[in-house]
PABAPA-631489 format. One line per 8 residues: number of its first residue (from 1); their letters; for each residue x, y, z of C-alpha. Coordinates in steps of 0.2 Angstrom, whole numbers, padded with zeros to 4 digits. Layout:
N
NUM) a) X Y Z | ...
END
This chain:
748
1) eveagkpt) -0656 0185 0656 | -0644 0189 0670 | -0643 0177 0685 | -0636 0183 0701 | -0619 0177 0706 | -0615 0171 0688 | -0605 0179 0674 | -0616 0185 0659
9) aievtlae) -0608 0188 0642 | -0615 0203 0632 | -0610 0205 0614 | -0609 0223 0608 | -0604 0229 0590 | -0595 0245 0590 | -0595 0257 0575 | -0578 0261 0568
17) etaqldev) -0574 0280 0569 | -0557 0289 0567 | -0552 0307 0571 | -0537 0317 0564 | -0527 0325 0577 | -0515 0340 0575 | -0496 0335 0574 | -0487 0337 0591
25) visaeaar) -0468 0339 0589 | -0458 0337 0605 | -0440 0343 0604 | -0426 0346 0617 | -0408 0352 0616 | -0394 0345 0626 | -0388 0356 0640 | -0375 0367 0633
33) dseagllk) -0366 0370 0650 | -0364 0352 0656 | -0351 0339 0651 | -0365 0326 0647 | -0374 0338 0636 | -0358 0343 0626 | -0353 0324 0624 | -0370 0321 0617
41) qrakaaav) -0368 0336 0604 | -0350 0330 0600 | -0357 0312 0596 | -0369 0320 0583 | -0356 0333 0576 | -0351 0334 0558 | -0333 0338 0563 | -0319 0331 0574
49) snavsaea) -0321 0342 0590 | -0318 0343 0609 | -0327 0354 0621 | -0327 0360 0639 | -0342 0365 0648 | -0347 0378 0662 | -0349 0363 0673 | -0331 0357 0670
57) igqagagt) -0324 0375 0671 | -0332 0377 0688 | -0325 0360 0694 | -0307 0365 0688 | -0308 0382 0697 | -0304 0390 0681 | -0306 0409 0682 | -0304 0413 0664
65) aadamtkv) -0306 0405 0647 | -0287 0403 0646 | -0288 0392 0662 | -0302 0382 0655 | -0293 0378 0639 | -0280 0367 0649 | -0294 0354 0650 | -0295 0352 0631
73) tgaslveg) -0287 0338 0622 | -0271 0344 0613 | -0272 0361 0620 | -0259 0371 0630 | -0256 0389 0636 | -0242 0401 0631 | -0239 0415 0643 | -0254 0410 0653
81) ryvnirgl) -0266 0418 0640 | -0262 0412 0622 | -0268 0394 0617 | -0259 0382 0606 | -0269 0367 0598 | -0259 0351 0594 | -0243 0361 0597 | -0248 0374 0584
89) qgryidtq) -0249 0392 0588 | -0254 0410 0583 | -0258 0410 0564 | -0264 0392 0565 | -0278 0395 0578 | -0294 0404 0574 | -0303 0411 0589 | -0322 0416 0589
97) lngsnlps) -0335 0422 0601 | -0352 0415 0598 | -0347 0411 0580 | -0339 0428 0576 | -0321 0431 0574 | -0312 0441 0588 | -0298 0454 0586 | -0281 0452 0593
105) tdpegnsv) -0271 0462 0606 | -0255 0452 0603 | -0242 0465 0595 | -0231 0451 0589 | -0245 0439 0581 | -0263 0436 0579 | -0266 0426 0594 | -0282 0431 0605
113) aldifpsn) -0278 0433 0623 | -0291 0421 0632 | -0287 0427 0649 | -0298 0442 0647 | -0314 0432 0646 | -0320 0428 0664 | -0327 0411 0666 | -0343 0416 0674
121) iidnivtt) -0350 0422 0657 | -0345 0406 0648 | -0358 0392 0644 | -0345 0381 0635 | -0329 0382 0624 | -0329 0371 0608 | -0313 0367 0599 | -0316 0361 0581
129) ksftpdrp) -0301 0351 0574 | -0307 0346 0557 | -0313 0358 0543 | -0330 0359 0536 | -0335 0371 0522 | -0347 0381 0534 | -0332 0387 0545 | -0319 0400 0541
137) gnftggsv) -0304 0392 0532 | -0290 0400 0543 | -0287 0387 0555 | -0276 0372 0555 | -0273 0367 0573 | -0291 0371 0578 | -0305 0384 0579 | -0309 0389 0597
145) nintkafp) -0327 0396 0599 | -0331 0403 0616 | -0350 0402 0618 | -0357 0414 0631 | -0371 0410 0643 | -0388 0405 0635 | -0404 0414 0640 | -0413 0407 0655
153) edrffeas) -0430 0399 0656 | -0432 0405 0674 | -0427 0420 0684 | -0410 0418 0694 | -0398 0429 0703 | -0381 0423 0708 | -0367 0430 0718 | -0350 0422 0723
161) fssssnse) -0333 0426 0731 | -0318 0416 0730 | -0300 0417 0735 | -0285 0406 0730 | -0266 0406 0732 | -0252 0404 0718 | -0239 0391 0724 | -0225 0403 0717
169) vgiggdvp) -0231 0417 0728 | -0239 0409 0743 | -0250 0416 0756 | -0243 0432 0762 | -0229 0431 0750 | -0222 0445 0739 | -0219 0448 0720 | -0208 0461 0711
177) lpvgglde) -0220 0474 0703 | -0216 0490 0693 | -0219 0506 0703 | -0220 0525 0699 | -0224 0522 0680 | -0231 0535 0669 | -0249 0533 0662 | -0244 0544 0646
185) ipavaqre) -0230 0553 0638 | -0227 0570 0648 | -0232 0585 0637 | -0215 0593 0639 | -0207 0578 0631 | -0219 0579 0615 | -0213 0597 0611 | -0206 0598 0594
193) dlpqsigq) -0192 0610 0600 | -0186 0597 0613 | -0167 0595 0610 | -0162 0578 0603 | -0144 0579 0610 | -0134 0586 0624 | -0124 0596 0612 | -0139 0606 0607
201) arfddeka) -0141 0612 0625 | -0123 0615 0630 | -0123 0634 0627 | -0142 0637 0625 | -0149 0640 0642 | -0167 0640 0636 | -0165 0623 0627 | -0155 0616 0643
209) qlldqatr) -0170 0621 0654 | -0182 0612 0642 | -0171 0597 0641 | -0170 0597 0660 | -0189 0598 0662 | -0192 0584 0650 | -0179 0573 0659 | -0186 0576 0676
217) afaapmap) -0203 0572 0670 | -0196 0554 0668 | -0188 0554 0685 | -0198 0538 0690 | -0191 0522 0697 | -0184 0510 0685 | -0182 0495 0696 | -0197 0485 0702
225) sqrdilad) -0201 0484 0721 | -0207 0469 0731 | -0225 0470 0735 | -0233 0460 0749 | -0247 0449 0743 | -0261 0441 0754 | -0270 0430 0741 | -0279 0431 0724
233) ysgevafg) -0297 0434 0725 | -0312 0436 0713 | -0331 0441 0714 | -0345 0438 0702 | -0363 0443 0701 | -0376 0437 0687 | -0394 0440 0684 | -0406 0432 0671
241) dqyrvlgd) -0425 0431 0668 | -0437 0428 0654 | -0452 0439 0651 | -0468 0438 0641 | -0471 0453 0630 | -0481 0458 0614 | -0494 0445 0614 | -0485 0431 0625
249) ralgvlas) -0468 0432 0615 | -0453 0427 0625 | -0440 0440 0629 | -0424 0434 0638 | -0413 0445 0648 | -0395 0441 0654 | -0382 0451 0663 | -0366 0447 0673
257) lsydqsfs) -0351 0456 0680 | -0335 0449 0687 | -0319 0456 0695 | -0304 0445 0697 | -0286 0450 0704 | -0272 0438 0704 | -0253 0438 0706 | -0239 0427 0700
265) gyddgvsa) -0220 0429 0700 | -0203 0421 0700 | -0185 0427 0706 | -0173 0414 0699 | -0175 0416 0680 | -0160 0414 0669 | -0159 0418 0650 | -0143 0416 0639
273) rfeqrgle) -0137 0416 0621 | -0124 0404 0615 | -0114 0402 0599 | -0102 0389 0592 | -0087 0398 0586 | -0079 0385 0575 | -0081 0368 0567 | -0069 0360 0580
281) deelnpta) -0077 0368 0595 | -0085 0355 0606 | -0094 0367 0618 | -0105 0382 0615 | -0099 0399 0621 | -0110 0411 0630 | -0112 0428 0621 | -0124 0435 0634
289) qftsqggt) -0132 0429 0650 | -0145 0437 0661 | -0153 0434 0678 | -0170 0440 0680 | -0185 0441 0692 | -0203 0445 0687 | -0220 0448 0693 | -0237 0450 0686
297) eetllggl) -0252 0458 0693 | -0268 0454 0683 | -0284 0463 0687 | -0299 0458 0676 | -0315 0467 0674 | -0328 0458 0663 | -0346 0461 0659 | -0359 0453 0648
305) aglnfqla) -0377 0459 0643 | -0389 0451 0632 | -0407 0451 0625 | -0415 0437 0616 | -0432 0440 0608 | -0444 0427 0600 | -0452 0435 0585 | -0462 0420 0582
313) pqheiglr) -0462 0402 0588 | -0448 0398 0575 | -0440 0414 0573 | -0427 0422 0586 | -0415 0436 0586 | -0402 0440 0599 | -0391 0454 0604 | -0375 0452 0615
321) flysedle) -0363 0465 0622 | -0347 0460 0630 | -0334 0471 0638 | -0318 0464 0646 | -0303 0474 0653 | -0286 0469 0660 | -0281 0483 0671 | -0263 0477 0674
329) tiertmts) -0247 0487 0668 | -0251 0483 0650 | -0269 0488 0649 | -0280 0477 0637 | -0298 0480 0632 | -0310 0469 0622 | -0327 0476 0617 | -0339 0465 0606
337) aelngthr) -0357 0468 0600 | -0366 0455 0591 | -0383 0454 0582 | -0389 0436 0577 | -0404 0428 0571 | -0411 0410 0568 | -0426 0407 0557 | -0435 0390 0554
345) fgggrdgv) -0447 0387 0540 | -0456 0370 0542 | -0455 0357 0556 | -0440 0348 0563 | -0426 0342 0551 | -0437 0343 0536 | -0438 0362 0537 | -0427 0376 0530
353) rvewnasy) -0416 0384 0543 | -0408 0402 0540 | -0395 0408 0552 | -0386 0425 0551 | -0375 0436 0562 | -0366 0453 0562 | -0353 0458 0574 | -0341 0472 0578
361) stadreep) -0327 0470 0590 | -0312 0481 0595 | -0297 0477 0605 | -0285 0489 0612 | -0268 0487 0620 | -0260 0501 0629 | -0242 0498 0635 | -0237 0514 0644
369) drrlfnys) -0219 0516 0651 | -0212 0499 0649 | -0195 0501 0656 | -0179 0492 0651 | -0163 0493 0660 | -0148 0483 0654 | -0132 0483 0663 | -0116 0473 0666
377) feerngga) -0107 0469 0682 | -0090 0461 0686 | -0086 0454 0703 | -0070 0458 0711 | -0059 0453 0726 | -0068 0436 0727 | -0085 0444 0726 | -0082 0457 0740
385) dslfsisp) -0086 0471 0728 | -0092 0473 0710 | -0089 0485 0696 | -0105 0491 0687 | -0106 0498 0669 | -0118 0502 0655 | -0112 0497 0638 | -0122 0505 0623
393) siykvptr) -0111 0496 0611 | -0116 0479 0617 | -0135 0481 0622 | -0148 0494 0622 | -0146 0509 0634 | -0160 0511 0648 | -0176 0515 0638 | -0194 0519 0642
401) ffrdlsed) -0206 0512 0629 | -0224 0519 0625 | -0234 0507 0614 | -0252 0508 0608 | -0261 0495 0597 | -0279 0495 0591 | -0287 0482 0581 | -0305 0483 0574
409) dlsgaisv) -0315 0468 0567 | -0332 0470 0557 | -0340 0454 0550 | -0356 0447 0544 | -0362 0429 0539 | -0377 0420 0533 | -0381 0402 0530 | -0396 0393 0523
417) gipvgpvr) -0400 0374 0526 | -0412 0366 0514 | -0418 0348 0515 | -0419 0338 0498 | -0425 0321 0502 | -0412 0312 0513 | -0399 0325 0508 | -0397 0342 0518
425) lktggsyk) -0389 0356 0508 | -0381 0371 0516 | -0375 0386 0508 | -0370 0404 0513 | -0356 0417 0513 | -0347 0429 0525 | -0337 0445 0524 | -0324 0451 0537
433) trsrdfre) -0314 0467 0537 | -0300 0470 0550 | -0289 0485 0553 | -0274 0487 0565 | -0265 0503 0570 | -0248 0502 0579 | -0238 0516 0587 | -0222 0516 0597
441) tqfeirad) -0212 0530 0605 | -0196 0527 0614 | -0186 0538 0627 | -0168 0533 0629 | -0159 0538 0646 | -0142 0544 0640 | -0128 0549 0652 | -0118 0565 0652
449) qasfsgsq) -0109 0566 0669 | -0119 0552 0677 | -0111 0536 0684 | -0119 0520 0687 | -0115 0511 0704 | -0128 0497 0703 | -0144 0506 0708 | -0156 0508 0693
457) nayatdqa) -0167 0521 0703 | -0153 0532 0708 | -0146 0532 0690 | -0163 0537 0683 | -0169 0549 0697 | -0156 0556 0708 | -0145 0561 0693 | -0159 0566 0681
465) gmigtdeq) -0157 0583 0672 | -0145 0598 0674 | -0132 0597 0688 | -0124 0614 0685 | -0111 0622 0673 | -0092 0620 0671 | -0078 0634 0670 | -0082 0637 0652
473) grnlfgtv) -0101 0640 0656 | -0106 0624 0647 | -0122 0616 0654 | -0119 0599 0662 | -0132 0585 0665 | -0132 0569 0675 | -0144 0560 0663 | -0155 0566 0649
481) vrkvvqps) -0169 0558 0639 | -0168 0557 0621 | -0184 0555 0611 | -0183 0541 0598 | -0197 0540 0585 | -0194 0529 0570 | -0209 0532 0558 | -0204 0515 0550
489) nnydgdqd) -0208 0507 0567 | -0226 0512 0566 | -0238 0505 0554 | -0256 0503 0548 | -0263 0486 0542 | -0279 0480 0533 | -0286 0463 0529 | -0302 0459 0520
497) vgagflml) -0309 0442 0518 | -0324 0437 0508 | -0330 0419 0507 | -0344 0408 0500 | -0348 0389 0503 | -0358 0374 0497 | -0360 0359 0509 | -0370 0344 0510
505) etpvpgvp) -0374 0330 0523 | -0381 0314 0516 | -0382 0295 0520 | -0370 0285 0510 | -0381 0273 0499 | -0379 0255 0502 | -0369 0257 0518 | -0379 0257 0534
513) slefiggv) -0375 0271 0547 | -0362 0279 0536 | -0364 0298 0533 | -0355 0310 0521 | -0352 0328 0525 | -0342 0338 0513 | -0342 0352 0500 | -0331 0367 0495
521) rvehtdms) -0327 0384 0502 | -0320 0399 0492 | -0310 0412 0501 | -0303 0428 0494 | -0290 0438 0504 | -0284 0456 0502 | -0270 0460 0515 | -0259 0476 0515
529) vatieedp) -0248 0485 0528 | -0239 0501 0527 | -0227 0510 0538 | -0231 0528 0543 | -0218 0539 0535 | -0216 0551 0520 | -0210 0536 0509 | -0219 0522 0517
537) qrgeftet) -0213 0504 0515 | -0227 0492 0510 | -0232 0474 0509 | -0247 0467 0501 | -0254 0451 0494 | -0271 0445 0486 | -0276 0427 0485 | -0291 0417 0480
545) dllpsanl) -0291 0399 0488 | -0302 0384 0485 | -0304 0374 0501 | -0312 0357 0499 | -0318 0346 0513 | -0324 0328 0515 | -0329 0319 0531 | -0336 0302 0534
553) vwsardnm) -0345 0297 0550 | -0349 0279 0553 | -0360 0275 0568 | -0354 0258 0573 | -0366 0258 0587 | -0378 0270 0595 | -0364 0276 0606 | -0349 0274 0595
561) nvrlaygr) -0342 0283 0580 | -0328 0281 0568 | -0323 0298 0559 | -0312 0301 0544 | -0310 0319 0539 | -0300 0328 0525 | -0300 0347 0523 | -0289 0360 0516
569) tiarpsfr) -0286 0376 0526 | -0275 0392 0526 | -0264 0402 0538 | -0262 0420 0534 | -0247 0430 0541 | -0250 0442 0556 | -0248 0460 0553 | -0232 0460 0563
577) efapfddf) -0224 0447 0553 | -0230 0455 0537 | -0225 0473 0542 | -0209 0479 0533 | -0200 0486 0548 | -0188 0481 0562 | -0189 0485 0581 | -0181 0479 0597
585) nfvgdfie) -0190 0465 0606 | -0185 0469 0624 | -0193 0453 0631 | -0183 0441 0620 | -0168 0453 0618 | -0167 0452 0599 | -0171 0463 0584 | -0187 0458 0575
593) ignpdltr) -0188 0461 0556 | -0205 0459 0546 | -0206 0452 0529 | -0217 0460 0516 | -0214 0446 0504 | -0224 0433 0514 | -0239 0424 0507 | -0252 0413 0515
601) tlvdnvdl) -0249 0395 0520 | -0260 0381 0512 | -0262 0365 0523 | -0270 0348 0519 | -0277 0340 0535 | -0282 0322 0538 | -0290 0316 0554 | -0295 0298 0560
609) rwewfpra) -0304 0296 0576 | -0313 0282 0586 | -0324 0288 0600 | -0335 0278 0612 | -0348 0286 0624 | -0352 0271 0636 | -0363 0282 0648 | -0368 0300 0650
617) gellsasv) -0353 0310 0654 | -0341 0295 0650 | -0329 0294 0635 | -0315 0284 0627 | -0307 0291 0611 | -0292 0288 0601 | -0286 0300 0586 | -0272 0301 0573
625) fykqfedp) -0269 0316 0563 | -0258 0322 0548 | -0255 0339 0541 | -0245 0344 0525 | -0240 0362 0524 | -0236 0372 0508 | -0226 0388 0511 | -0226 0387 0530
633) iervinpe) -0222 0404 0539 | -0207 0401 0551 | -0197 0413 0562 | -0179 0412 0558 | -0162 0419 0564 | -0152 0429 0552 | -0135 0419 0552 | -0126 0434 0546
641) asganvel) -0130 0445 0561 | -0117 0445 0575 | -0120 0437 0592 | -0123 0453 0601 | -0136 0459 0589 | -0147 0444 0586 | -0160 0447 0571 | -0176 0437 0569
649) tyenkdea) -0187 0438 0553 | -0200 0427 0545 | -0199 0417 0529 | -0210 0405 0519 | -0202 0388 0519 | -0205 0375 0505 | -0214 0362 0515 | -0218 0355 0532
657) tvygvele) -0227 0341 0540 | -0235 0338 0557 | -0242 0322 0563 | -0248 0315 0580 | -0259 0304 0591 | -0272 0309 0604 | -0279 0298 0618 | -0294 0304 0629
665) ankrldgv) -0304 0296 0643 | -0317 0301 0656 | -0324 0287 0667 | -0335 0286 0683 | -0329 0273 0696 | -0346 0267 0702 | -0343 0251 0693 | -0327 0247 0702
673) aswlrhvq) -0334 0249 0720 | -0350 0256 0727 | -0340 0268 0738 | -0332 0276 0723 | -0349 0280 0715 | -0345 0299 0717 | -0328 0298 0710 | -0323 0302 0692
681) iggnvtfi) -0306 0301 0683 | -0301 0308 0666 | -0286 0313 0656 | -0280 0316 0638 | -0262 0315 0631 | -0256 0321 0614 | -0239 0316 0605 | -0234 0326 0591
689) qsevdrse) -0219 0326 0578 | -0215 0339 0565 | -0203 0343 0551 | -0199 0358 0541 | -0187 0360 0527 | -0171 0370 0530 | -0167 0383 0517 | -0150 0383 0508
697) releairs) -0145 0398 0517 | -0148 0390 0534 | -0139 0374 0528 | -0124 0385 0522 | -0122 0393 0539 | -0124 0376 0549 | -0111 0368 0538 | -0098 0380 0546
705) fnenpstt) -0100 0370 0561 | -0108 0353 0556 | -0102 0345 0540 | -0118 0335 0538 | -0133 0344 0545 | -0150 0338 0544 | -0160 0345 0530 | -0176 0347 0541
713) rplqgqsp) -0179 0353 0559 | -0195 0354 0570 | -0207 0368 0567 | -0203 0383 0577 | -0214 0383 0593 | -0220 0365 0591 | -0224 0356 0607 | -0219 0337 0606
721) flfnlsag) -0232 0332 0620 | -0246 0337 0630 | -0254 0329 0646 | -0270 0334 0655 | -0275 0323 0670 | -0290 0325 0682 | -0298 0317 0697 | -0314 0323 0705
729) yenpdsgt) -0327 0319 0719 | -0344 0325 0717 | -0358 0322 0730 | -0374 0330 0725 | -0382 0325 0741 | -0370 0335 0752 | -0365 0348 0739 | -0347 0343 0741
737) sinvlfnr) -0335 0345 0726 | -0316 0341 0726 | -0306 0341 0710 | -0287 0339 0707 | -0280 0343 0690 | -0263 0342 0682 | -0257 0349 0665 | -0240 0348 0657
745) fgdg) -0233 0351 0639 | -0216 0351 0631 | -0208 0367 0625 | -0206 0369 0606
END
């Protein structure tokens, strides 16, 4: 009975009934183009690594991948384009694009020029510093992987324009730039009947006319001219969208195009060579001293196009095409095409994951009409006038260089990840073939009746070719060109690398929050190089290397890791170091001699890192590292060569060591004061020491001037320290962004 205004209790017995629902898995990936997202990935990574995102690249105002690398802990730039990691360069750095190796346009080494990758195509750059078996073994300083933009979830179109100024040039300043150069060797200069000396044309009018035509074809300015520069500028456009095709399957489309022009220069350069001439000498004596000015115009054109297609909910394939061209005096072009796939069988971490990729990349470097003009001058009458001269016995005569380098890379890789209880196994293999062609032709400007009064242009143009005949009817010339082709200075090189690996990730039994990642990789290398001549000089080696790896990651807290890593890696000689020929390096003013007896370097690496991620986007980290080198490749000076003819070559030393410390921090200042909530500061510092054994040949030469020389010295090119500092203001409400960055590294 229910009474009005009073609660009434009603007891009801409910029948039990259950229903089985389908499993719902919700997954998400951290944003690849943000600093917070990359720090999240870094915390979960198997290896010691650092990364810089598209967000940070934009804040730094970096126009290229090279500029972006200055924000990476332990990274520095050489010549504004080649990256060093932990002070190590060239052969100790592996560079990849979306996980595929890139060819090199560096004629002296195997460094990849990062300044030809515009920043608007980049999602992030990840630098891995410790070795795991699923990575190529040919890195010791680090493996740099440039990841291009991911495929969009929604349609977007972006266009931007920016302008900047270089402090060395200034707004409306000027820089010295070459003018009047030749794009290719004139046809008349390539004729087989072109006289190779003035004597062949003295009494032969037909040959004299041919030599005159060839010489006048080269009658272009030798000296640079000052060019007024308003400012640097760049423009970018990008488009992306995702479509539904073939039964609601996702098709992602991405395209971007960029153009960037910048200038840099200097006018107070000094370079010199010194030698100690005796044991009792307390001062070094100059053997040569040069004053110099230089300027660079860099015009970058970059394009990226890509498709990503979802075959099924857990199966995707992608195609990317990249084109990048540097249109400066030295033209560099990089073209890359990549096909990749990701396939998951089963759900989440418990499923099998298959990844594969195939890529073809080509790099070309055309260096037409590089002009070298050495001369001497002596001031007289208190500097009122000068005496100018060209001395072929001391240095190379004025010369025009034409160099072409082409390098092709074809590679493929596959990996399979298989869960076995708490353990995850990963296995796979890869194959890469690389080829390089290098060609060089020189044209020396030789004097007959010409005189040099200090003007390079007047010497090379006003006095070029025939000037008449003498009383005996001999043909007379001012200057003439002499074609110099040394077949031994042209070479072809090939390198084939096959690899397989087995790797596992597993919790360590009985030790909470401790994970082991390790395994072994086997790499087989075939490398050969041969000069282009009837009886070619050759260099070749074949090695099979076993590369073990062991990594421990202890999650001390949810946002704190301690990492201990060991790995054995290798460093192969570059084609130039390995090529059995010698040529003149006009930038360094020395003769460079390759060594076909070189072999690869083995390196044992140990890393220890503590890292703490207090909040999204924040980081504190401290690392120490140690590297032991067996057969390190070093560039050395031939002590038996005279001071006027410096010779450099390459040797395998017995042993070397590199060790150092890295400190890193990123911190938001909202906890200090509320008015600093939009301010963030950060920085990293690296201190490095290195030692390499001196050979007995070096020690014997040094003992002529030092009775008790040290038996070791620093590694050639090793930087002793690196600093990267930054401070930024980001206000998302107003859209205001201000960033200040500072970078400095010590010369090796």
